[in-house]
C-alpha positions in Angstrom: -52.5 48.0 -103.6 -49.8 45.6 -105.0 -49.2 44.3 -108.5 -47.8 41.0 -108.4 -45.6 39.5 -111.2 -44.3 35.8 -111.7 -42.7 33.8 -114.4 -45.4 32.4 -116.6 -44.0 29.0 -115.5 -41.9 27.6 -112.6 -40.4 24.1 -112.6 -38.9 23.1 -109.4 -37.2 20.0 -107.8 -34.2 17.6 -108.2 -33.8 16.4 -111.8 -36.4 18.8 -113.2 -33.5 20.0 -115.9 -34.6 17.1 -118.0 -37.8 18.5 -118.6 -36.2 21.5 -120.8 -37.4 20.1 -124.1 -40.8 19.8 -122.6 -40.7 23.4 -121.3 -39.7 25.1 -124.7 -42.4 22.8 -126.3 -45.0 24.0 -124.1 -44.3 27.7 -125.3 -43.7 26.9 -128.7 -40.0 27.5 -128.7 -37.5 25.5 -130.7 -34.5 27.5 -131.5 -32.8 28.5 -128.0 -29.5 30.2 -127.6 -27.7 29.4 -124.4 -25.8 32.0 -122.6 -23.5 30.9 -119.9 -19.9 31.4 -118.4 -16.8 29.6 -119.1 -16.5 27.6 -115.7 -20.2 25.9 -116.6 -18.6 24.9 -119.9 -15.6 23.5 -118.4 -17.5 21.9 -115.8 -19.6 19.9 -118.1 -23.0 21.5 -117.3 -23.2 23.2 -120.6 -22.9 19.9 -122.5 -25.3 18.2 -120.2 -27.8 20.9 -121.3 -27.2 20.6 -124.9 -27.3 16.8 -124.9 -30.9 17.0 -123.3 -31.8 19.4 -126.0 -30.0 17.5 -128.8 -31.9 14.2 -127.8 -35.1 16.0 -128.1 -34.2 17.1 -131.7 -33.4 20.6 -130.5 -30.7 22.3 -132.3 -28.8 24.7 -130.1 -26.0 27.2 -129.8 -24.1 28.0 -126.6 -22.3 31.2 -125.8 -19.8 30.8 -123.0 -18.2 34.3 -122.9 -20.7 35.8 -120.0 -18.3 37.5 -117.3 -19.1 38.2 -113.6 -21.0 41.2 -113.2 -21.7 41.6 -116.8 -20.7 44.7 -118.6 -22.2 46.7 -121.4 -19.4 45.3 -123.8 -20.1 41.7 -122.6 -23.7 42.1 -123.3 -23.1 43.5 -126.8 -20.6 40.7 -127.5 -23.5 38.2 -126.5 -25.9 40.1 -128.5 -24.0 39.8 -131.8 -23.4 36.0 -131.2 -27.3 35.8 -131.0 -27.8 37.7 -134.3 -25.5 35.2 -135.8 -28.1 32.6 -135.6 -31.8 32.1 -136.1 -33.0 32.0 -132.4 -36.6 32.5 -130.6 -35.4 32.4 -127.3 -32.8 32.7 -124.6 -31.7 30.1 -121.9 -29.6 31.6 -119.1 -27.9 29.0 -117.7 -25.6 29.9 -114.4 -25.6 32.4 -111.4 -27.0 35.9 -111.7 -24.4 36.8 -114.2 -25.7 34.5 -117.0 -29.3 35.3 -116.2 -29.0 38.9 -116.1 -27.0 38.9 -119.6 -29.6 36.6 -120.7 -32.3 39.3 -119.9 -30.6 42.2 -121.6 -29.8 40.2 -124.6 -33.4 39.2 -124.9 -34.4 42.9 -124.6 -32.0 44.5 -126.7 -32.6 41.8 -129.5 -35.8 43.5 -130.1 -34.7 47.2 -129.3 -31.6 49.1 -130.7 -31.0 51.2 -128.0 -27.8 51.5 -125.7 -28.0 49.7 -122.2 -28.0 53.1 -120.5 -31.3 53.9 -122.1 -32.7 50.9 -119.8 -31.4 52.1 -116.6 -33.9 52.9 -113.4 -36.0 55.0 -113.2 -37.0 53.7 -116.6 -39.2 50.9 -116.8 -39.1 48.5 -119.4 -42.5 46.7 -119.8 -43.1 45.7 -123.5 -42.2 42.1 -124.4 -38.6 40.8 -125.3 -37.5 37.3 -126.5 -38.6 34.8 -124.2 -36.0 34.0 -121.3 -35.9 30.6 -119.9 -33.7 30.8 -116.6 -31.9 27.8 -115.2 -30.0 29.0 -112.1 -27.1 26.9 -110.9 -26.6 28.9 -107.6 -29.0 29.4 -104.9 -28.8 33.0 -104.5 -29.6 35.7 -106.7 -33.2 34.8 -107.4 -32.8 36.4 -110.8 -34.8 33.5 -112.5 -38.0 35.0 -111.0 -37.4 38.8 -111.0 -38.1 42.0 -113.3 -34.6 43.2 -112.7 -31.1 42.9 -114.3 -28.1 44.7 -113.4 -25.4 45.6 -116.1 -22.2 47.6 -115.3 -21.0 50.4 -117.3 -17.4 49.8 -117.7 -16.6 53.3 -118.5 -18.2 55.3 -115.5 -18.0 52.2 -113.1 -21.7 52.4 -112.3 -23.8 49.2 -111.7 -27.1 50.0 -113.7 -30.5 48.5 -112.4 -32.7 48.1 -115.1 -36.3 47.4 -114.2 -39.7 46.2 -115.7 -41.6 43.3 -117.0 -39.6 42.9 -120.1 -37.0 41.3 -117.8 -39.2 38.8 -116.2 -38.3 35.2 -117.3 -41.1 33.3 -119.3 -40.0 30.1 -117.4 -37.8 29.3 -114.4 -36.3 25.8 -114.4 -35.2 25.2 -110.7 -33.4 22.2 -110.3 -31.1 22.2 -107.0 -29.2 19.1 -108.0 -27.1 21.8 -110.2 -25.9 23.2 -106.9 -24.3 20.3 -105.4 -21.0 20.9 -106.8 -21.0 24.7 -105.6 -17.7 25.6 -103.5 -18.3 26.8 -100.0 -17.3 30.3 -100.7 -20.0 30.8 -103.6 -22.5 28.9 -101.4 -21.9 31.2 -98.5 -22.0 34.6 -100.5 -25.0 33.4 -102.7 -26.9 32.1 -99.8 -26.3 35.5 -97.7 -27.4 37.4 -100.8 -30.9 35.4 -100.8 -31.3 35.8 -97.2 -30.7 39.7 -97.7 -33.3 39.6 -100.5 -35.8 38.2 -97.9 -35.3 40.4 -95.4 -35.1 43.6 -97.3 -38.2 42.8 -99.1 -40.0 42.3 -95.6 -38.9 45.5 -94.4 -39.1 47.3 -97.6 -41.8 50.2 -97.6 -43.4 48.6 -100.7 -43.7 45.1 -98.9 -47.1 43.9 -99.2 -49.0 40.4 -98.1 -47.8 38.3 -101.1 -44.3 39.3 -101.0 -44.4 39.0 -97.1 -45.5 35.4 -97.3 -42.5 34.7 -99.9 -40.0 36.5 -97.7 -40.8 35.1 -94.3 -40.8 31.4 -95.9 -37.2 32.2 -97.6 -35.9 33.2 -94.3 -37.3 30.0 -92.7 -35.6 27.8 -95.4 -32.2 29.7 -95.7 -31.1 30.5 -92.4 -30.9 26.9 -90.8 -29.8 25.4 -94.0 -27.1 27.8 -95.2 -24.3 26.6 -92.7 -25.4 23.0 -93.5 -24.6 23.5 -97.1 -21.6 25.1 -96.5 -20.1 22.5 -94.1 -21.6 19.7 -96.4 -21.7 20.6 -100.1 -23.5 17.2 -100.7 -26.3 17.9 -98.3 -29.2 17.5 -100.7 -32.0 18.5 -98.1 -30.1 21.7 -97.4 -29.3 22.3 -101.0 -33.1 22.0 -101.8 -33.9 24.2 -99.0 -31.7 26.9 -100.1 -32.7 26.9 -103.9 -36.5 27.0 -102.9 -35.6 29.7 -100.4 -33.4 31.8 -103.1 -36.4 31.5 -105.5 -38.8 33.0 -102.9 -36.6 35.7 -102.2 -36.4 36.6 -105.8 -40.1 36.5 -106.0 -40.2 38.4 -102.7 -38.2 41.3 -103.7 -39.3 41.3 -107.2 -42.8 42.2 -106.0 -42.0 44.5 -103.0 -38.3 45.9 -103.6 -34.6 45.8 -102.1 -33.5 48.6 -99.9 -30.6 50.4 -98.6 -28.2 47.2 -98.5 -28.5 46.6 -102.4 -28.4 50.4 -103.0 -24.6 50.4 -101.1 -23.8 47.1 -102.5 -23.8 47.8 -106.2 -21.4 50.7 -106.3 -18.9 48.4 -104.2 -19.0 45.8 -106.6 -18.6 48.4 -109.4 -15.7 50.1 -108.3 -13.8 47.1 -106.4 -15.2 44.2 -108.1 -16.7 42.5 -105.2 -19.1 40.0 -105.8 -22.7 41.1 -105.4 -23.5 38.6 -102.6 -20.2 39.2 -100.8 -20.8 43.2 -101.0 -24.4 42.5 -99.7 -22.9 40.5 -96.7 -20.2 43.1 -95.8 -23.1 45.7 -95.3 -26.0 43.9 -93.8 -25.0 44.0 -90.3 -24.2 47.6 -90.1 -27.3 48.7 -92.4 -29.5 46.5 -90.3 -28.5 48.2 -87.2 -28.8 51.6 -88.5 -32.3 50.8 -90.2 -34.1 48.8 -87.3 -35.3 51.6 -85.3 -37.7 52.7 -88.1 -39.2 49.2 -88.3 -38.6 47.3 -85.1 -41.6 45.3 -85.4 -40.6 44.1 -89.0 -37.0 43.3 -88.0 -38.2 41.5 -84.8 -40.3 39.6 -86.6 -37.4 38.4 -89.0 -35.6 37.3 -86.1 -38.2 35.2 -84.7 -38.9 33.3 -87.9 -34.9 32.7 -88.3 -35.5 31.6 -84.5 -32.6 33.8 -83.4 -35.1 35.3 -81.0 -38.0 33.9 -78.8 -41.9 34.9 -79.5 -41.8 36.2 -75.9 -39.1 38.9 -76.4 -39.7 42.5 -77.0 -39.4 43.9 -80.4 -36.2 45.9 -79.3 -34.6 42.8 -77.9 -35.6 40.7 -81.0 -34.0 43.3 -83.6 -30.8 43.6 -81.4 -30.7 39.7 -81.6 -30.9 39.8 -85.5 -28.0 42.3 -85.8 -26.1 39.8 -83.7 -26.9 37.0 -85.9 -26.0 38.5 -88.8 -22.6 39.5 -87.4 -22.3 35.8 -86.2 -23.1 34.3 -89.6 -20.7 36.6 -91.5 -17.8 35.6 -88.9 -18.8 32.2 -89.1 -18.6 32.1 -92.9 -15.6 34.1 -93.1 -17.3 37.1 -94.6 -14.5 40.0 -94.9 -15.0 43.4 -94.3 -13.8 45.8 -97.1 -10.8 46.3 -95.1 -9.9 42.5 -94.6 -11.0 42.1 -98.5 -7.8 44.2 -99.2 -9.6 47.5 -100.3 -7.2 50.5 -99.5 -8.8 52.8 -97.0 -7.4 55.9 -99.0 -9.3 54.8 -102.2 -12.3 53.5 -100.3 -12.6 57.2 -98.5 -12.0 58.8 -101.8 -15.0 57.0 -103.5 -17.3 57.2 -100.6 -19.2 60.4 -101.8 -19.4 59.0 -105.5 -20.9 55.5 -104.1 -23.4 57.5 -102.0 -24.7 59.2 -104.9 -24.8 56.1 -107.0 -26.5 54.5 -104.2 -29.2 57.3 -103.8 -29.7 57.4 -107.8 -30.4 53.7 -108.0 -33.6 54.3 -105.9 -33.5 51.3 -103.7 -32.6 53.4 -100.7 -35.9 55.3 -100.7 -37.5 51.8 -100.0 -35.8 51.6 -96.8 -37.6 51.7 -93.7 -35.4 54.7 -92.4 -34.6 56.6 -95.5 -31.0 57.9 -95.7 -29.4 61.1 -97.0 -26.2 61.2 -98.9 -24.0 62.2 -95.5 -25.9 59.4 -93.6 -24.9 56.8 -96.4 -21.2 58.2 -96.4 -21.2 57.3 -92.6 -22.5 53.9 -93.0 -19.8 53.3 -95.8 -16.9 54.4 -93.6 -18.7 52.5 -90.4 -18.7 49.2 -92.7 -15.0 49.5 -94.0 -13.2 48.2 -90.8 
């Protein structure tokens, strides 16, 4: 049994951003608030969106104070800005942080509760303000998921919040918005979307629908990620990564993520490592540990990514997948926590707390091999160096 949830509409393709006024009209919306970050404001992307809407006679306000890894305080600031106007929807413009912020602001606009009241295992399903997600990075898949992640800056906890309330009404997926992305961001977000696809496929909650999306995402992301990093203007590669990220988001939203994500969130919260990068740091070591519990599934990932042949045994193919993940990290200069500059003493001190926070998120329970706290601690120590 599987329940499948998707945005009510998804518009995909180069230049589809121009259809934003039509999207709003389709759903009877006319008073949007755009939530984005300072970089997108300075780069002219926000102004471009405002002009597209303005030419259609749609008055719009823009909030540019979204921060990486949004916090409770940053959400409250954006919510206060929303309440100063008369808005009937929220446009999340940017990577995962603006879209995640838009989701939580849309929920809190109709519910006067602290963010902590919404964290998993709580499910928030009642409708919120409509969210129109306009991703500018090919990575998080947040434009198609029923999740948001907000950091409690007091406790250094990344709170996973789940439910249909966070599923965008519309996703506007225009790969041309990613053409100016720098190589580091391309690499980190690309590996993030690959992790989404692989974890969704090996998850205990995988289903035929999520499997199809996950396998398609792997086929698109694996060969095109190095191409886009080497040549940022490679339009076919950018388009493939954008579609792959969308499908990866659809896959994990309708299955789940697993141990990599459970362990990744505490690294981001305590050491301020970007989400995609912390996933990449963990992916090879967690895959090697998890693979014996789902050899056939991991082997199929390797075959779809063309790092193993159809004739190879599952054992051999799964081993090739781990090697391939180690190689792409090296090729894309993904640092270990040690190389990133995290002090070993501080890392070791926080490992027990991070293990507990990983378990509390619920994601490790979906892993093919379900870890105990001490096993997660061992994996953290293994990943550090």
